[in-house]
Structure formats: structure tokens, C-alpha cells
C-alpha positions as CSV (number, residue, x, y, z in Angstrom):
1,M,66.5,108.9,20.4
2,P,66.7,108.0,16.7
3,M,68.0,104.5,16.1
4,N,70.7,105.8,13.7
5,N,72.5,107.3,16.7
6,L,75.3,105.4,18.4
7,L,75.9,105.7,22.1
8,T,79.3,105.4,23.8
9,A,79.6,103.3,26.9
10,A,79.4,106.4,29.1
11,Q,76.4,107.8,27.2
12,M,74.6,104.5,27.6
13,R,75.3,104.3,31.3
14,A,73.9,107.9,31.6
15,A,70.7,106.9,29.8
16,E,70.1,103.9,32.0
17,T,70.9,105.9,35.2
18,A,68.6,108.7,34.2
19,A,65.7,106.2,33.6
20,I,66.3,104.5,36.9
21,E,66.6,107.7,38.9
22,S,63.4,109.0,37.3
23,G,61.5,106.0,38.6
24,A,60.4,105.0,35.1
25,V,62.2,101.6,35.4
26,T,64.3,99.6,37.8
27,G,67.7,98.1,37.2
28,L,66.3,94.7,37.6
29,E,63.6,95.4,35.0
30,L,66.3,96.6,32.5
31,M,68.3,93.5,33.1
32,E,65.3,91.3,32.6
33,R,64.4,93.0,29.3
34,A,68.0,92.7,28.1
35,G,68.2,89.0,28.8
36,R,64.8,88.4,27.1
37,G,66.0,90.5,24.2
38,V,69.0,88.3,23.8
39,V,67.0,85.1,23.8
40,E,64.4,86.5,21.3
41,A,67.1,87.7,19.0
42,A,69.0,84.4,19.1
43,F,65.8,82.5,18.3
44,A,65.0,84.9,15.4
45,H,68.6,84.5,14.0
46,W,68.7,80.7,14.4
47,P,65.1,79.5,14.3
48,D,66.2,75.9,15.0
49,L,67.2,77.0,18.5
50,S,63.6,77.5,19.5
51,R,63.2,73.7,19.6
52,A,64.0,72.3,23.0
53,P,65.7,70.5,24.5
54,Q,69.1,71.8,23.5
55,R,72.3,72.6,25.5
56,A,73.7,76.0,26.3
57,L,76.8,77.3,28.0
58,V,76.4,80.7,29.6
59,L,79.6,82.6,30.5
60,C,78.9,85.3,33.1
61,G,81.3,88.0,34.2
62,P,81.6,89.9,37.4
63,G,79.4,92.9,36.5
64,N,76.0,93.7,35.2
65,N,76.8,92.0,31.9
66,G,77.0,88.8,33.9
67,G,73.6,89.6,35.4
68,D,72.2,89.7,31.9
69,G,73.7,86.3,31.3
70,F,72.0,84.8,34.3
71,V,68.7,86.1,33.0
72,V,69.4,84.4,29.7
73,A,70.4,81.1,31.5
74,R,67.1,81.2,33.5
75,L,65.0,81.9,30.4
76,L,66.6,79.1,28.4
77,K,66.2,76.7,31.3
78,E,62.5,77.6,31.5
79,W,62.2,77.0,27.8
80,G,63.4,73.4,28.4
81,W,67.1,73.7,27.7
82,D,70.0,72.0,29.4
83,V,71.9,75.0,30.6
84,Q,75.3,75.3,32.3
85,A,76.2,78.7,33.8
86,F,79.7,79.7,34.7
87,L,80.8,82.8,36.7
88,L,84.1,84.7,36.7
89,G,84.6,85.7,40.4
90,D,82.6,85.4,43.6
91,P,78.8,85.5,43.4
92,E,78.7,87.5,46.6
93,R,80.7,90.3,44.9
94,L,78.3,90.7,42.0
95,P,76.5,94.1,41.7
96,P,73.1,94.0,43.5
97,D,70.9,93.5,40.4
98,A,73.3,90.9,38.9
99,R,73.4,89.1,42.3
100,A,69.6,89.0,42.5
101,N,69.5,87.3,39.0
102,Q,72.2,84.9,40.0
103,R,70.1,83.8,43.0
104,R,67.0,83.4,40.7
105,W,69.1,81.2,38.5
106,S,70.3,79.2,41.5
107,A,66.8,77.9,42.0
108,L,67.0,76.2,38.7
109,G,70.7,75.2,38.3
110,T,74.2,75.5,39.6
111,T,76.8,78.2,39.0
112,R,80.2,76.7,38.3
113,P,83.5,78.6,38.3
114,I,84.6,80.0,35.0
115,D,87.7,77.7,34.9
116,D,85.3,74.8,34.2
117,A,83.9,76.6,31.1
118,R,87.0,76.1,28.9
119,A,86.6,72.3,29.0
120,A,82.9,72.5,28.5
121,A,83.2,74.8,25.6
122,A,86.0,72.8,24.0
123,A,83.7,69.7,23.9
124,G,81.7,71.5,21.2
125,D,78.4,69.8,21.9
126,A,76.5,72.9,23.0
127,A,74.0,74.4,20.6
128,L,74.8,77.9,21.9
129,V,77.5,79.7,23.9
130,V,76.3,82.9,25.5
131,D,79.1,85.5,26.1
132,A,78.1,87.6,29.0
133,L,81.6,88.0,30.5
134,F,82.4,91.7,29.9
135,G,80.1,94.4,28.5
136,T,80.6,97.9,27.3
137,G,82.5,99.1,30.3
138,L,85.6,97.1,29.8
139,T,88.8,99.1,30.7
140,R,91.6,96.6,30.8
141,P,92.9,94.1,28.2
142,L,92.0,90.4,28.5
143,E,95.2,88.4,29.2
144,G,96.2,84.9,30.3
145,V,93.3,82.6,31.2
146,L,90.7,85.2,30.1
147,A,92.4,85.5,26.7
148,D,92.2,81.7,26.4
149,L,88.6,81.7,27.5
150,V,87.4,84.0,24.7
151,A,89.2,82.0,22.0
152,R,86.8,81.1,19.3
153,P,84.2,78.7,20.8
154,A,83.3,75.5,18.9
155,S,79.6,76.3,19.1
156,R,77.5,79.1,17.8
157,C,78.1,82.2,20.0
158,V,75.8,85.1,20.9
159,A,77.5,88.1,22.7
160,V,75.5,90.1,25.2
161,D,75.9,93.8,24.3
162,I,79.4,93.5,22.8
163,P,81.9,90.6,22.4
164,S,84.0,90.3,25.5
165,G,87.4,92.0,25.0
166,L,86.1,94.5,22.4
167,C,86.1,98.2,23.3
168,A,82.6,99.5,22.8
169,D,83.7,103.0,21.9
170,S,86.5,102.2,19.4
171,G,85.9,98.7,18.2
172,R,89.5,97.8,19.0
173,V,90.5,94.6,20.7
174,L,91.8,94.9,24.2
175,G,94.3,92.0,24.5
176,A,91.9,89.4,23.1
177,A,88.3,89.3,22.2
178,M,85.5,86.8,21.6
179,R,84.4,86.2,18.0
180,A,80.6,86.0,18.1
181,D,78.2,84.9,15.4
182,L,75.5,87.3,16.7
183,T,75.8,90.3,19.0
184,V,72.7,91.6,20.7
185,T,73.0,95.1,22.1
186,F,70.4,97.3,23.9
187,H,68.6,100.5,23.0
188,S,71.2,101.7,20.6
189,A,74.2,100.3,18.8
190,K,77.6,101.4,20.0
191,P,80.4,102.9,17.9
192,G,82.5,99.8,18.5
193,H,80.0,97.7,16.7
194,Y,80.9,99.5,13.5
195,L,84.5,100.7,13.9
196,A,87.8,98.9,13.5
197,D,87.7,95.2,14.6
198,G,84.1,95.5,15.8
199,P,82.2,94.0,12.8
200,G,84.6,91.1,12.5
201,H,84.0,90.1,16.1
202,C,80.3,90.9,16.3
203,G,79.1,88.6,13.5
204,A,75.5,89.7,12.9
205,L,74.2,92.7,15.0
206,A,70.8,93.1,16.6
207,V,69.5,96.0,18.7
208,A,67.0,95.0,21.4
209,D,64.5,97.6,22.8
210,I,64.7,97.6,26.6
211,G,62.2,100.4,27.0
212,L,64.4,103.4,27.5
213,R,63.0,106.7,26.2
214,D,64.4,108.3,23.1
215,G,66.0,111.7,23.6
216,D,68.8,114.0,22.4
217,V,72.3,113.0,23.6
218,P,74.8,115.8,23.3
219,G,77.8,114.6,21.3
220,A,76.1,111.4,20.0
221,I,77.6,109.9,16.9
222,S,75.2,109.1,14.1
223,L,75.1,106.6,11.4
224,C,74.8,108.1,7.9
225,P,71.2,107.8,6.8
226,A,70.0,107.3,3.3
227,P,69.6,110.8,1.7
228,G,66.0,111.8,1.2
229,A,64.5,111.8,-2.3
230,A,63.5,115.4,-2.0
231,R,67.2,116.4,-1.6
232,L,68.2,114.4,-4.6
233,A,65.3,115.3,-7.0
234,K,65.4,117.9,-9.8
235,G,62.5,120.2,-10.1
236,A,60.5,120.3,-13.4
237,G,61.8,123.0,-15.8
238,A,64.9,123.7,-13.8
239,H,67.9,125.1,-15.6
240,K,71.2,123.1,-15.5
241,Y,72.9,125.9,-13.5
242,G,70.2,125.6,-11.0
243,H,71.7,122.3,-9.9
244,G,75.3,123.6,-9.7
245,H,78.4,123.7,-11.8
246,A,81.4,121.6,-10.6
247,L,84.9,121.9,-11.8
248,V,87.2,118.9,-11.5
249,L,90.9,119.4,-12.2
250,T,92.9,116.7,-14.0
251,G,96.6,115.9,-14.1
252,G,98.7,115.7,-17.2
253,A,98.7,113.3,-20.1
254,G,98.3,109.7,-19.0
255,R,97.0,110.8,-15.5
256,T,93.4,111.9,-16.3
257,G,91.5,108.7,-15.5
258,A,91.0,109.4,-11.8
259,A,89.6,112.9,-12.4
260,R,87.3,111.6,-15.2
261,L,85.9,109.1,-12.8
262,A,85.3,111.8,-10.2
263,A,83.7,114.1,-12.8
264,R,81.4,111.4,-14.1
265,A,80.3,110.6,-10.6
266,A,79.5,114.3,-9.9
267,L,77.4,114.5,-13.1
268,R,75.5,111.2,-12.3
269,V,74.6,112.3,-8.8
270,G,72.9,115.3,-10.2
271,A,75.2,118.3,-10.7
272,G,73.8,120.3,-13.5
273,L,77.1,120.8,-15.3
274,V,80.5,119.3,-14.7
275,T,83.7,120.6,-16.4
276,L,87.1,119.0,-16.5
277,G,90.0,121.5,-16.1
278,V,92.7,120.0,-18.3
279,P,96.3,121.0,-19.0
280,G,97.2,121.4,-22.6
281,S,99.3,118.2,-22.6
282,A,96.2,116.1,-21.8
283,Q,93.5,118.1,-23.8
284,M,93.2,115.7,-26.7
285,E,93.3,112.6,-24.4
286,V,90.4,113.9,-22.3
287,A,88.4,115.2,-25.3
288,A,88.5,111.7,-26.8
289,Q,87.1,110.1,-23.7
290,I,84.1,112.3,-22.7
291,T,80.8,113.3,-24.1
292,A,78.4,114.7,-21.4
293,L,81.2,116.2,-19.5
294,M,82.5,119.6,-20.5
295,L,86.2,120.5,-21.0
296,T,88.2,123.6,-20.5
297,R,92.0,124.1,-20.9
298,L,93.5,125.0,-17.6
299,D,97.3,124.9,-17.5
300,G,98.3,126.6,-14.2
301,A,97.6,129.0,-11.4
302,E,96.6,131.8,-13.7
303,G,94.3,129.6,-15.7
304,L,92.5,128.4,-12.5
305,A,92.2,132.0,-11.2
306,A,90.6,133.0,-14.5
307,A,88.2,130.0,-14.3
308,L,87.2,131.0,-10.8
309,E,85.9,134.3,-11.9
310,D,82.8,132.4,-13.1
311,R,80.5,132.8,-10.2
312,R,78.3,130.0,-11.5
313,L,80.9,127.5,-10.2
314,T,79.6,126.0,-7.0
315,A,82.1,123.2,-6.3
316,L,85.7,122.3,-7.1
317,C,87.5,118.9,-6.8
318,L,91.2,118.8,-6.7
319,G,93.4,115.7,-6.2
320,P,92.5,112.6,-8.1
321,G,95.4,112.1,-10.5
322,L,96.3,115.8,-10.2
323,G,100.1,115.3,-9.6
324,I,102.0,116.7,-6.7
325,E,103.5,119.7,-8.5
326,R,100.2,120.7,-10.1
327,A,98.5,120.3,-6.8
328,R,101.0,122.6,-5.1
329,A,100.4,125.2,-7.7
330,L,96.6,125.0,-7.9
331,V,95.3,124.3,-4.4
332,P,96.3,127.7,-2.9
333,V,94.5,129.4,-5.8
334,A,91.4,127.4,-5.2
335,L,91.4,128.0,-1.5
336,R,92.1,131.8,-1.7
337,A,89.7,132.6,-4.5
338,A,87.5,135.7,-3.9
339,H,84.5,133.6,-5.1
340,A,84.8,130.6,-2.8
341,P,82.8,127.6,-4.0
342,G,82.9,124.4,-2.0
343,V,86.2,122.6,-2.3
344,V,86.9,118.9,-2.1
345,L,90.6,118.0,-1.6
346,D,91.6,114.4,-2.2
347,A,94.6,112.3,-3.1
348,D,97.5,114.4,-4.5
349,A,95.9,117.6,-3.2
350,L,96.6,116.2,0.3
351,T,99.9,114.5,-0.3
352,A,101.3,117.6,-1.8
353,F,101.3,119.2,1.7
354,E,102.7,116.3,3.7
355,D,106.0,118.2,4.4
356,A,104.1,121.3,5.7
357,P,100.5,120.4,6.5
358,E,100.1,123.6,8.5
359,T,100.5,125.5,5.3
360,L,97.4,123.8,4.0
361,F,95.5,124.2,7.2
362,E,96.1,128.0,7.2
363,M,94.4,128.2,3.8
364,L,91.4,126.0,4.5
365,H,87.9,127.4,5.1
366,A,84.6,126.1,6.3
367,G,83.5,125.2,2.8
368,C,86.2,122.6,2.4
369,I,86.1,118.8,2.7
370,L,89.3,116.7,3.1
371,T,88.8,113.1,2.0
372,P,91.9,111.1,3.0
373,H,92.4,107.4,3.2
374,A,94.5,106.1,6.1
375,G,97.9,106.8,4.4
376,E,97.0,110.3,3.4
377,F,95.6,111.0,6.8
378,A,98.9,109.9,8.4
379,R,100.8,112.3,6.1
380,L,98.7,115.3,7.1
381,F,98.0,114.4,10.7
382,P,101.1,112.4,11.8
383,D,100.7,112.9,15.6
384,I,97.0,112.0,15.5
385,A,97.7,108.9,13.3
386,E,100.4,107.8,15.7
387,T,98.0,107.9,18.6
388,L,95.4,106.0,16.6
389,N,97.8,103.3,15.4
390,A,99.4,102.7,18.9
391,P,98.4,99.5,20.6
392,A,95.1,99.6,22.5
393,T,96.1,99.1,26.2
394,K,93.0,100.3,28.0
395,G,89.4,101.2,27.4
396,P,87.9,103.3,26.1
397,A,90.6,103.1,23.4
398,Y,91.4,106.0,21.0
399,S,89.2,105.5,18.0
400,R,88.8,106.6,14.4
401,V,86.1,108.9,15.6
402,D,88.5,110.5,18.1
403,A,91.1,110.8,15.4
404,T,88.8,112.3,12.7
405,R,87.3,114.8,15.2
406,A,90.8,115.9,16.2
407,A,91.7,116.3,12.5
408,A,88.6,118.3,11.7
409,E,89.4,120.7,14.6
410,C,93.0,121.0,13.5
411,A,92.1,121.6,9.8
412,G,89.1,123.8,10.5
413,C,86.9,122.0,8.0
414,V,85.1,118.7,7.5
415,V,87.2,115.6,7.3
416,L,86.0,112.4,5.7
417,L,88.4,109.5,6.7
418,K,87.8,106.8,4.2
419,G,87.6,103.1,4.9
420,P,85.1,100.3,5.5
421,D,84.2,102.3,8.5
422,T,84.2,105.8,7.0
423,V,84.1,108.6,9.6
424,I,82.9,112.2,8.9
425,A,83.7,114.9,11.4
426,V,83.0,118.6,11.6
427,P,85.2,121.1,13.6
428,D,82.5,121.6,16.2
429,G,82.7,117.8,17.1
430,S,79.7,116.6,15.2
431,C,80.5,113.2,13.8
432,S,78.9,110.4,11.8
433,I,79.9,107.0,10.6
434,H,79.1,105.1,7.4
435,A,80.2,101.5,7.9
436,A,80.1,99.1,4.9
437,H,79.3,96.2,7.3
438,Y,76.5,93.9,8.2
439,D,73.6,94.6,5.8
440,R,75.6,97.4,4.2
441,A,78.7,95.3,3.5
442,A,80.3,96.1,0.1
443,P,83.6,94.3,-0.2
444,W,83.7,95.1,-3.9
445,L,84.6,98.7,-3.1
446,A,88.2,97.6,-2.5
447,T,89.1,98.4,-6.1
448,A,91.2,101.0,-7.8
449,G,89.4,104.2,-8.4
450,S,86.5,103.8,-6.0
451,G,87.9,106.6,-3.8
452,D,88.0,108.9,-6.8
453,V,84.3,108.2,-7.4
454,L,83.6,109.0,-3.8
455,A,85.4,112.4,-4.2
456,G,83.2,113.1,-7.3
457,L,80.0,112.2,-5.4
458,V,80.9,114.6,-2.6
459,T,81.7,117.3,-5.2
460,G,78.4,116.7,-7.0
461,M,76.4,117.0,-3.8
462,M,78.2,120.2,-2.8
463,A,77.6,121.6,-6.3
464,R,73.9,121.0,-5.8
465,G,74.0,123.1,-2.7
466,L,74.5,120.7,0.2
467,G,76.7,121.8,3.1
468,P,80.1,120.0,3.4
469,A,79.0,117.6,6.1
470,Q,75.7,116.8,4.5
471,A,77.3,116.3,1.1
472,A,79.9,113.9,2.6
473,E,77.2,111.9,4.4
474,A,75.0,111.6,1.3
475,A,78.0,110.7,-0.9
476,A,79.3,108.0,1.5
477,W,75.8,106.4,1.6
478,L,75.3,106.5,-2.2
479,H,78.8,105.2,-2.8
480,V,78.2,102.0,-0.8
481,E,74.7,101.6,-2.1
482,A,75.9,101.7,-5.7
483,A,78.4,99.0,-4.9
484,R,75.8,96.8,-3.2
485,R,73.4,97.2,-6.0
486,F,76.0,96.3,-8.7
487,G,77.6,93.4,-6.7
488,P,80.6,91.2,-7.5
489,G,82.8,92.1,-10.5
490,L,82.5,95.8,-9.7
491,I,85.1,98.2,-11.1
492,A,85.2,101.9,-10.4
493,E,83.7,102.8,-13.7
494,D,80.5,100.9,-12.7
495,L,79.8,103.1,-9.7
496,P,78.6,106.2,-11.6
497,E,76.6,104.1,-14.1
498,T,74.8,102.4,-11.3
499,M,73.7,105.7,-9.7
500,P,70.4,106.0,-11.7
501,Q,69.3,102.7,-10.2
502,V,70.2,103.8,-6.7
503,L,68.3,107.1,-7.2
504,R,65.2,105.4,-8.5
505,A,65.2,103.0,-5.6
506,L,65.2,106.1,-3.3
507,G,62.1,107.4,-5.0
508,V,63.8,110.2,-6.9
């Protein structure tokens, strides 16, 4: 399966079971490959660890994750390390493959009870702590002595598959969770590596190949890929209207900056023509601020209805700085137009319907995208948000993926839930994640106006002819890439201006 797909714990178990039942591999072979993958990834991440002798503490749990840990312990011992292995529970009660690897380890060293590990870890003289306590199948919160055990170790820590205490499907902490410096997972990353608390607990992330065959997994979540150059390029001799015409509506005087940011982003990402629809009170203000963008006076519902008679319009953006009253007047016109271009609803266009979200949902159609941040999401989908924000008491915990999928089904259109772990869902359940973490980290995006730019990028991609989900995915990737390319000191105005560099780097 493509490496940009993320497997839930259940999907990963199914993939392993299918491989074993087919006779292609045994459980012991998978465990050996997993343990070897952890050692190789740790040595690659910390080259100094390849020099023996050094000391390691290996914390093994009562399941197959513990079996992986015993493989790691044996391999490090064979490399010349001083290795201490600790087990939670009775060796005789380990699953068969894990028990077999515990016996292999016993030929080289002893297995001590897990209670001894706390004192050993506190000493801080180990070069490496290996967290193989609980893997992706954790269903209960860690409490008491287990919570104490996963408190931040004094040494460098590598987690096997996922840090113990972290829900692999949601990235939420179940009671308490290990904070690793490196997490090595197998075959495919899991949603929990990218969602919620996951990145903060995983440290760096490596995916080890354990020889499972690629294949389609129904319902798999994908990571947003970089958009292809062909999709972003403009053909020679093409007319501006051949690349779409976007209309971005502004608020009144003193409230036009957000819409101007969105419009500039739509133009920079390749829309052939972008027009700002401006009320008379702000017409001079906007005219003094723009050059490449077009301007049309658009005061109210009748003005928008008249503008929508132009069938060359291919995308609308309503919300950034629009104002609540203006949003209530204009959104219904945009959604009920006989000529229905793609519609991006953001900010005020969402908040305007917080008292009666069902009124908005009845008007939405398949060509719409909602782009809420967490607060706007809670206003439109209070019951879903309440479930998402409730404490995680068992695994798999309710996730941002679950919430966004439920919202998309409720709204009947694509929903892009903004955040460092942006989630994009389609009513049919298809879902993707763009996480600004690991090698895609972009902390500079936490600045006023960056969400308005994202709305504009989505609008520009829709204007150019992409479907709502594809436009949202491409925009999310480009948004983060522009921030990464610009770097510290970023303000929202910099994002559209960095887009040409991003496009060139993609080969456009």
C-alpha cells in the first residue's frame, strides 16, 4: 500500500493476520523484522549508539509489543551492549511468539520484574531506554505504577510502534504516556502518530519495512501528498478564464484585510482571475490596496445574485472578515444560485449560523467546503465537538478524524478542520490528514491571517477546476510548504508571496 496511507490498529492487525494466514510470513518472522527495524532506526538516528559497549534498558509489556522488545534486547546484547530487560507480568502468560523471543533472550540475559525498571531508569546512566510496554492495541488508560513508569526517562528513549499510553488511532493520551525521542513504527504510520498529542510524544518518527505486501485497505486514511506539477501548471497560450474566475467577498470598511489575503492567495496559486466583491462603504479602501486583483461593488443579496449570473465564475469564498450580518444575507444566495460554482465557507460565514446550523446544512451541496478552526467547528457541530473534547477513557479514543468524518456526513459536503493536524473529510467517509509535524513542522503558521490565506488557496484550487477534496488537500500542503520555505518571522502576507518559490520547487 502507498506509504502515505495511515493504518488504524485494527487495519494493521488485519494486514499482519492476512500475511500470516497466507503463509507468506510467520508471526515470529514479523517480530524479528520489527525488532531489527527498531535497532537499525535507532542507530541511524543516533550514530553514536552503534559504538559498543553501551547500556540499554528494555521495558517489555505483556503482549506482542513486549516480544518486539525482547528481540531488540537480544540484538543489542549481540552487538556488545550491556542490556537489562524488564517485563510487566508473567513470562508464561506472554503470547506464543513473544514468549518464544523472551526465551531466546533468556539465553543471553535475565528478565527482571518491571518494578525494578523505575529505579534503573531513574539512575540515568543508560544510553538508551526502549519502550516496548504497550503497542497500538492499548484499550485502557495507564494509571498508578504504570503512569509512574512512563514518566519521562532520564535517557534517550525509542518507542516500539507507538509510545506507551498513546492511542494509535487518535493520538490522545490514555491516562499517561511515554515521551519518546524516536518512535519506530512498522509498515505504515498510524493516525495517532500525527493527530492530537501524538507528535509531541513520538519525538522523531521512522517507519520500518517488515515485508508486508502493499494493498488497498478500505477506509484507510491518507496523508496529503504534494500536488503534482501537472495539476498546478498553466498551459502555453491559455486564456485567463481557462484557469478559473474566483469571487471573494469582503466585509465593510475596516474589515477587508482578511478577504484581501484570501484573494491574493487564490491569485498566487493560479486562478486566472480573482475579483473582490466589496460593499460601497469599503470600495475606496480596497481600491487603494490592490493592483492585480479585480474589484466589483457588491452591497447585498441582490448584488451577489446579479454577480452570479456570470457563468465564468468558478469559485466563491465567503467568510474572512465578512461580518455576521453580511454573511447571513449573502451565504444563502451563494448556495442557492442556479449557476453553482464551488463555494468555500470560512470564518464569519460559519459563525453566522451557530444558532441554527441545520439551516446552513440544508443549503449546502457537494460543491462546498467548510474550513472551520476548532472554535467554529464547535459552534456548528456542538454534539460532535463535545464528544471529541471529552476525556479519553479508553482506546481507540474518539479522534479528530472521527469528528471530521461525522461533520462531513452531517453537512453533506467536504469539511476541512484546521489545526496543526488538519483533517479533511468527505461525506462518503474518505479522509486525509495534513499534519504540520516532524519534517513538515511549521510553527510560524500560528499567526493572524494564516487561516484566511488557506481559505484563499482552497478557493484558487477550486477555481482552477479541482474537486473540493482535492482542492482542500492541495491547499493544505501548499499552505504549510510556503510557511516552511519562508521560515521564522512569517506573517500572513508572506504566504501568497512565497507561493512562486513553492511552485517552482514542485517543477511547475
